[in-house]
N, C-alpha and C positions, 0 to 999 in steps of 0.2 A: 849767497844764493847755492854753492856747490853743496853746503850742508843740506839745503833744504831737496836738492835734486835727490841727494843721495836717503835722505828719510824717504821720498817719494818712493824711490828704487826699493827700498827695504820693504815698505809697505805692500808693493807690488809683487814682491818675492812670496811674503807672507801669505797674500790673498791667495796666488796662485799654488802655492804649498797646500792652504787649506781646501783649495776645491779638488785638485788631485786627491787629497786623503778621503774627501766626501765622494769622489768618484768611486773611488777603490774599496770604500765602505758599501757603497750602492751595488756595485757588482759581485762582493762577495755575499751580501745579502741575497742577491739574486740567483747565485748559484748554490746556496745552502738551501733554497726552497724547491729548484728544479726539481730535486727527486719527490717532490709530493705532487706533479703536476697530474700523474694518473691515478693518485689515490682519493679516495671519497671518505669525509670524516663522519661519522656516525653520531647523530646527536639522539641521545634518548628522549628527549621532549619535543621533538620536531615530528609532525606528520605531514604526509605529502598527499594530497586528494588530487585523482586526476579524473578527467571525463564529466566534468560539470558543466550544463548547459543554462547558466543561469539568464535570463531576460532584462538584467538592468547592466548600467556599465561598469565597467572593470573599477573605476575610482570608488563606486558608492558600494561594489560588492565587497569591499574588503570591510567596512565597518558595518553593513548589514550581516557579515557571517559571524563578526565579533560579537554579536548580541545574544542572549540567553537561549533565544530560539534556535539559533545555529550552532555553531562551536562553542560558544560561549557557555553552554551547556555543561560542558566536560573540566571545566575548570579555568583560571585565569590566563589570558593571552597575551604573552609580550609582543606578539607582531604576527601580522597576515600578509603573506606576498602572493598575488594574482599572478599567473604567468599565462601568455597567452599562446595558442598551439602553432608551434612553430612548421609545421607542415601544411603549406597554402594547397596542397593536393587533398587533403582532408580537413576542409575547414569546419567539420561539424563534430570534430573532436573532442570538442569542449576547451576549458581551461584548466589550468592546473592550479591548486592552492597549498601555499605551504603555510603552516599555521606553527607556530611556536610556541608552546604552554610554558608556565612558569615551573610546572613540576613535571617529574617524569611518569609519575603515576596518571597524572590528567591525560597526557599522550596516549598512553598504553590503554586507558579506559575508551578515549575517542578512536584509538584502532580497533579495538574489539568490538564495538558499534557498527563503526563503520566499513570495515574490510568486507567486502564482497556484496553489501548490499546495494540496491539499485539506486535507492533516494540518498545514500550516506549516512543514514541515520538523522536526515535533516531534510526540511520540505522546504525546497527552493522554487518560489512560484515565478 
């Protein structure tokens, strides 16, 4: 019986040591990333479009924008994220759209067409 209790105590010590080691690892990871908090990462294959005012639901909008009529005409799209305007004082600001292309060249071509245009190079009905 004493041997069994000793084994249980040793297992508890090992588990406590493992938990402590994991906590130290997590803390070290968070400290090593703190200096990145104010940094923006530049992705050369990412396009951000603001001010779009579509009249379809946000969940449908991402799929519509993926088609060849819209952003799909510029190249293969990996991901589209639609973000709503955060400022409730200006609800007519529209939405922002993040489009991640497979190739940097496709993103550049999209930016050249869309930048400064009123209809963003696409027609959203």
